C-alpha positions as CSV (number, residue, x, y, z in Angstrom):
1,M,-0.2,15.6,-12.0
2,N,1.5,15.5,-8.6
3,L,1.9,12.5,-6.3
4,K,-1.2,13.4,-4.2
5,E,-3.4,13.7,-7.3
6,A,-2.1,10.4,-8.6
7,L,-2.8,8.6,-5.4
8,E,-6.3,10.1,-5.3
9,L,-7.0,9.0,-8.8
10,S,-5.7,5.5,-8.0
11,I,-7.9,5.3,-4.9
12,E,-10.9,6.1,-7.0
13,A,-10.0,3.4,-9.5
14,E,-9.5,0.8,-6.8
15,K,-12.9,1.6,-5.3
16,N,-14.5,1.2,-8.6
17,A,-12.7,-2.1,-9.3
18,M,-13.6,-3.4,-5.9
19,E,-17.3,-2.5,-6.4
20,R,-17.3,-4.0,-9.9
21,Y,-15.9,-7.4,-8.8
22,T,-18.2,-7.5,-5.8
23,N,-21.3,-6.8,-7.9
24,L,-20.2,-9.4,-10.5
25,A,-19.7,-12.0,-7.8
26,K,-23.3,-11.4,-6.7
27,E,-24.6,-11.9,-10.2
28,V,-22.8,-15.1,-11.3
29,E,-24.2,-18.5,-10.7
30,D,-21.1,-20.6,-10.9
31,P,-19.6,-21.0,-7.4
32,E,-16.0,-21.2,-8.6
33,T,-16.4,-18.0,-10.6
34,R,-18.0,-16.3,-7.6
35,L,-15.2,-17.3,-5.3
36,M,-12.6,-16.0,-7.8
37,L,-14.4,-12.6,-8.1
38,E,-14.7,-12.3,-4.4
39,Q,-11.0,-13.0,-4.0
40,I,-10.2,-10.3,-6.6
41,A,-12.5,-7.9,-4.8
42,R,-10.6,-8.6,-1.6
43,E,-7.3,-7.9,-3.4
44,E,-8.6,-4.6,-4.6
45,A,-9.6,-3.8,-1.1
46,G,-6.0,-4.4,0.0
47,H,-4.7,-2.2,-2.7
48,L,-7.2,0.5,-1.6
49,K,-6.0,0.3,2.0
50,K,-2.3,0.7,0.9
51,L,-3.1,3.6,-1.3
52,K,-5.0,5.4,1.4
53,E,-2.1,4.8,3.8
54,R,0.3,6.3,1.3
55,L,-2.0,9.3,0.7
56,K,-2.2,9.9,4.4
57,A,1.6,9.8,4.7
58,V,2.0,12.2,1.7
59,T,-0.6,14.6,3.2
60,L,1.2,14.6,6.5
61,L,4.4,15.7,4.7
62,D,2.7,18.7,3.1
């Protein structure tokens, strides 16, 4: 696996995690748990953005 492939795999994992936490937040009844899950989803979105930026940089170097 090369760097580009690793980044693509990581991007997919972050997308899945973000969706999972977002969906869980919609399902829970406890407001505190919902807020925590929404925060985690936002963190995953931040990770996703960084990974996409790195992938773009790597792709430009090819």
